[in-house]
One Martini backbone bead per residue (centre of mass of N, CA, C, O) as a GRO file, in nm:
protein
  123
    1UNK     BB    1   5.627   4.041   4.883
    2UNK     BB    2   5.496   4.198   5.135
    3UNK     BB    3   5.531   4.242   5.466
    4UNK     BB    4   5.231   4.199   5.540
    5UNK     BB    5   5.201   3.927   5.397
    6UNK     BB    6   5.409   3.779   5.564
    7UNK     BB    7   5.282   3.825   5.840
    8UNK     BB    8   5.004   3.692   5.777
    9UNK     BB    9   5.124   3.416   5.715
   10UNK     BB   10   5.251   3.362   5.988
   11UNK     BB   11   4.996   3.394   6.158
   12UNK     BB   12   4.834   3.178   6.020
   13UNK     BB   13   5.033   2.933   6.065
   14UNK     BB   14   5.039   2.956   6.378
   15UNK     BB   15   4.731   2.877   6.417
   16UNK     BB   16   4.757   2.572   6.376
   17UNK     BB   17   4.839   2.515   6.670
   18UNK     BB   18   4.567   2.604   6.794
   19UNK     BB   19   4.398   2.394   6.655
   20UNK     BB   20   4.537   2.148   6.767
   21UNK     BB   21   4.498   2.211   7.069
   22UNK     BB   22   4.183   2.226   7.059
   23UNK     BB   23   4.128   1.931   6.915
   24UNK     BB   24   4.385   1.729   7.056
   25UNK     BB   25   4.396   1.882   7.334
   26UNK     BB   26   4.427   2.044   7.676
   27UNK     BB   27   4.585   2.321   7.656
   28UNK     BB   28   4.364   2.532   7.666
   29UNK     BB   29   4.280   2.462   7.957
   30UNK     BB   30   4.579   2.456   8.104
   31UNK     BB   31   4.678   2.739   7.975
   32UNK     BB   32   4.494   2.961   7.864
   33UNK     BB   33   4.244   2.883   8.089
   34UNK     BB   34   4.390   2.847   8.388
   35UNK     BB   35   4.201   2.995   8.598
   36UNK     BB   36   3.927   2.822   8.457
   37UNK     BB   37   3.911   2.509   8.343
   38UNK     BB   38   3.611   2.421   8.419
   39UNK     BB   39   3.486   2.615   8.180
   40UNK     BB   40   3.623   2.401   7.980
   41UNK     BB   41   3.493   2.224   7.735
   42UNK     BB   42   3.474   2.043   7.455
   43UNK     BB   43   3.303   2.245   7.299
   44UNK     BB   44   3.478   2.496   7.347
   45UNK     BB   45   3.729   2.383   7.212
   46UNK     BB   46   3.603   2.336   6.929
   47UNK     BB   47   3.517   2.632   6.883
   48UNK     BB   48   3.797   2.747   6.899
   49UNK     BB   49   3.908   2.580   6.663
   50UNK     BB   50   3.710   2.691   6.453
   51UNK     BB   51   3.786   2.988   6.475
   52UNK     BB   52   4.089   2.954   6.405
   53UNK     BB   53   4.036   2.834   6.126
   54UNK     BB   54   3.895   3.076   6.002
   55UNK     BB   55   4.121   3.279   6.056
   56UNK     BB   56   4.329   3.140   5.882
   57UNK     BB   57   4.184   3.169   5.604
   58UNK     BB   58   4.147   3.475   5.605
   59UNK     BB   59   4.448   3.556   5.645
   60UNK     BB   60   4.556   3.407   5.398
   61UNK     BB   61   4.386   3.554   5.187
   62UNK     BB   62   4.509   3.832   5.255
   63UNK     BB   63   4.804   3.761   5.195
   64UNK     BB   64   4.742   3.699   4.887
   65UNK     BB   65   4.502   3.955   4.888
   66UNK     BB   66   4.515   4.280   5.009
   67UNK     BB   67   4.311   4.421   4.778
   68UNK     BB   68   4.073   4.280   4.905
   69UNK     BB   69   3.838   4.439   5.075
   70UNK     BB   70   3.675   4.217   5.215
   71UNK     BB   71   3.912   4.049   5.329
   72UNK     BB   72   4.046   4.278   5.479
   73UNK     BB   73   3.807   4.339   5.675
   74UNK     BB   74   3.785   4.055   5.792
   75UNK     BB   75   4.069   4.052   5.911
   76UNK     BB   76   4.031   4.286   6.100
   77UNK     BB   77   3.805   4.141   6.254
   78UNK     BB   78   3.973   3.906   6.369
   79UNK     BB   79   4.156   4.090   6.544
   80UNK     BB   80   3.936   4.230   6.711
   81UNK     BB   81   3.807   3.982   6.830
   82UNK     BB   82   4.056   3.868   6.967
   83UNK     BB   83   4.116   4.108   7.148
   84UNK     BB   84   3.832   4.123   7.297
   85UNK     BB   85   3.820   3.837   7.403
   86UNK     BB   86   4.080   3.848   7.569
   87UNK     BB   87   3.998   4.091   7.739
   88UNK     BB   88   3.747   3.966   7.865
   89UNK     BB   89   3.883   3.704   7.981
   90UNK     BB   90   4.094   3.868   8.154
   91UNK     BB   91   3.917   4.125   8.295
   92UNK     BB   92   3.632   3.992   8.358
   93UNK     BB   93   3.641   3.664   8.396
   94UNK     BB   94   3.939   3.551   8.453
   95UNK     BB   95   4.047   3.292   8.266
   96UNK     BB   96   4.297   3.464   8.175
   97UNK     BB   97   4.605   3.528   8.204
   98UNK     BB   98   4.794   3.788   8.124
   99UNK     BB   99   5.045   3.626   8.020
  100UNK     BB  100   4.858   3.464   7.804
  101UNK     BB  101   4.757   3.743   7.649
  102UNK     BB  102   5.002   3.893   7.523
  103UNK     BB  103   5.028   3.763   7.247
  104UNK     BB  104   4.746   3.829   7.128
  105UNK     BB  105   4.768   4.132   7.174
  106UNK     BB  106   5.011   4.181   6.996
  107UNK     BB  107   4.915   4.057   6.729
  108UNK     BB  108   4.645   4.207   6.702
  109UNK     BB  109   4.748   4.499   6.735
  110UNK     BB  110   4.966   4.504   6.518
  111UNK     BB  111   4.792   4.409   6.280
  112UNK     BB  112   4.577   4.624   6.288
  113UNK     BB  113   4.761   4.871   6.265
  114UNK     BB  114   4.906   4.792   6.001
  115UNK     BB  115   4.648   4.769   5.826
  116UNK     BB  116   4.557   5.061   5.853
  117UNK     BB  117   4.815   5.190   5.741
  118UNK     BB  118   4.800   5.042   5.469
  119UNK     BB  119   4.521   5.138   5.369
  120UNK     BB  120   4.633   5.458   5.402
  121UNK     BB  121   4.935   5.475   5.297
  122UNK     BB  122   5.160   5.495   5.545
  123UNK     BB  123   5.329   5.204   5.473
   0.00000   0.00000   0.00000
Protein backbone atom coordinates (compact mmCIF):
# COMPACT_ATOMS: atom_id res chain seq x y z
CA UNK A 1 0.00 0.00 0.00
CA UNK A 2 1.18 3.49 -0.83
CA UNK A 3 1.30 6.19 1.88
CA UNK A 4 -1.72 8.02 0.42
CA UNK A 5 -3.75 4.82 0.56
CA UNK A 6 -2.81 4.32 4.21
CA UNK A 7 -3.73 7.94 5.01
CA UNK A 8 -7.11 7.66 3.27
CA UNK A 9 -7.81 4.42 5.14
CA UNK A 10 -7.02 6.07 8.46
CA UNK A 11 -9.18 9.09 7.64
CA UNK A 12 -12.02 6.84 6.51
CA UNK A 13 -11.96 4.70 9.62
CA UNK A 14 -11.70 7.72 11.94
CA UNK A 15 -14.93 9.01 10.43
CA UNK A 16 -16.74 6.00 11.90
CA UNK A 17 -16.51 7.84 15.24
CA UNK A 18 -18.23 10.85 13.66
CA UNK A 19 -21.01 8.62 12.37
CA UNK A 20 -21.47 7.13 15.84
CA UNK A 21 -21.53 10.56 17.48
CA UNK A 22 -24.03 11.93 14.98
CA UNK A 23 -26.41 8.98 15.11
CA UNK A 24 -26.21 7.80 18.72
CA UNK A 25 -25.13 10.72 20.91
CA UNK A 26 -25.62 14.48 21.26
CA UNK A 27 -21.90 15.18 20.97
CA UNK A 28 -22.31 16.82 17.55
CA UNK A 29 -24.64 19.34 19.14
CA UNK A 30 -22.70 19.92 22.35
CA UNK A 31 -19.16 19.80 20.95
CA UNK A 32 -18.97 20.35 17.20
CA UNK A 33 -21.70 22.98 16.84
CA UNK A 34 -21.32 24.26 20.39
CA UNK A 35 -21.66 27.96 19.54
CA UNK A 36 -25.32 27.46 18.60
CA UNK A 37 -26.46 23.99 19.68
CA UNK A 38 -30.12 25.04 19.51
CA UNK A 39 -29.78 25.11 15.71
CA UNK A 40 -28.93 21.40 15.59
CA UNK A 41 -32.02 19.21 15.76
CA UNK A 42 -32.31 15.44 15.44
CA UNK A 43 -32.79 15.62 11.68
CA UNK A 44 -29.64 17.71 11.22
CA UNK A 45 -27.67 15.23 13.34
CA UNK A 46 -28.91 12.28 11.29
CA UNK A 47 -28.11 14.08 8.02
CA UNK A 48 -24.63 14.83 9.29
CA UNK A 49 -24.25 11.15 10.17
CA UNK A 50 -25.48 10.14 6.71
CA UNK A 51 -23.01 12.51 5.03
CA UNK A 52 -20.10 11.20 7.10
CA UNK A 53 -21.18 7.62 6.26
CA UNK A 54 -21.10 8.36 2.54
CA UNK A 55 -17.73 10.09 2.89
CA UNK A 56 -16.43 7.00 4.74
CA UNK A 57 -17.35 4.65 1.89
CA UNK A 58 -16.04 6.95 -0.85
CA UNK A 59 -12.73 7.52 0.93
CA UNK A 60 -12.30 3.83 1.69
CA UNK A 61 -13.00 2.96 -1.96
CA UNK A 62 -10.33 5.45 -3.00
CA UNK A 63 -7.88 4.02 -0.48
CA UNK A 64 -8.41 0.59 -1.99
CA UNK A 65 -8.15 1.78 -5.61
CA UNK A 66 -6.61 5.26 -5.97
CA UNK A 67 -6.21 4.77 -9.72
CA UNK A 68 -9.98 4.72 -10.31
CA UNK A 69 -10.44 8.22 -11.72
CA UNK A 70 -14.10 8.56 -10.80
CA UNK A 71 -13.65 7.47 -7.19
CA UNK A 72 -10.52 9.60 -6.91
CA UNK A 73 -12.39 12.73 -8.03
CA UNK A 74 -15.36 11.92 -5.77
CA UNK A 75 -12.95 11.62 -2.84
CA UNK A 76 -11.42 14.99 -3.69
CA UNK A 77 -14.97 16.31 -3.68
CA UNK A 78 -15.66 14.94 -0.19
CA UNK A 79 -12.65 16.77 1.18
CA UNK A 80 -13.52 20.05 -0.53
CA UNK A 81 -17.15 19.84 0.64
CA UNK A 82 -15.98 19.14 4.20
CA UNK A 83 -13.53 22.05 4.11
CA UNK A 84 -16.05 24.56 2.76
CA UNK A 85 -18.91 23.42 5.00
CA UNK A 86 -16.72 23.80 8.07
CA UNK A 87 -15.45 27.17 6.79
CA UNK A 88 -19.02 28.38 6.25
CA UNK A 89 -20.22 27.12 9.63
CA UNK A 90 -17.17 28.60 11.38
CA UNK A 91 -16.81 31.99 9.72
CA UNK A 92 -20.26 32.84 8.33
CA UNK A 93 -22.90 31.30 10.59
CA UNK A 94 -20.50 30.96 13.55
CA UNK A 95 -22.06 27.71 14.75
CA UNK A 96 -18.68 25.96 15.09
CA UNK A 97 -15.89 27.45 17.21
CA UNK A 98 -12.59 27.85 15.34
CA UNK A 99 -10.86 25.42 17.73
CA UNK A 100 -13.40 22.71 16.84
CA UNK A 101 -12.91 23.28 13.11
CA UNK A 102 -9.12 23.03 13.13
CA UNK A 103 -9.11 19.21 12.89
CA UNK A 104 -11.44 19.05 9.88
CA UNK A 105 -9.57 21.94 8.22
CA UNK A 106 -6.26 20.12 8.70
CA UNK A 107 -7.51 16.73 7.51
CA UNK A 108 -9.46 18.09 4.54
CA UNK A 109 -6.72 20.51 3.48
CA UNK A 110 -3.87 18.04 3.83
CA UNK A 111 -5.82 15.26 2.11
CA UNK A 112 -6.92 17.47 -0.78
CA UNK A 113 -3.41 18.82 -1.31
CA UNK A 114 -1.79 15.39 -1.10
CA UNK A 115 -4.30 13.92 -3.54
CA UNK A 116 -3.72 16.70 -6.08
CA UNK A 117 0.05 16.22 -5.81
CA UNK A 118 -0.43 12.45 -6.17
CA UNK A 119 -2.67 12.85 -9.22
CA UNK A 120 -0.06 14.88 -11.04
CA UNK A 121 2.80 12.57 -9.96
CA UNK A 122 4.49 15.22 -7.84
CA UNK A 123 4.68 12.96 -4.79
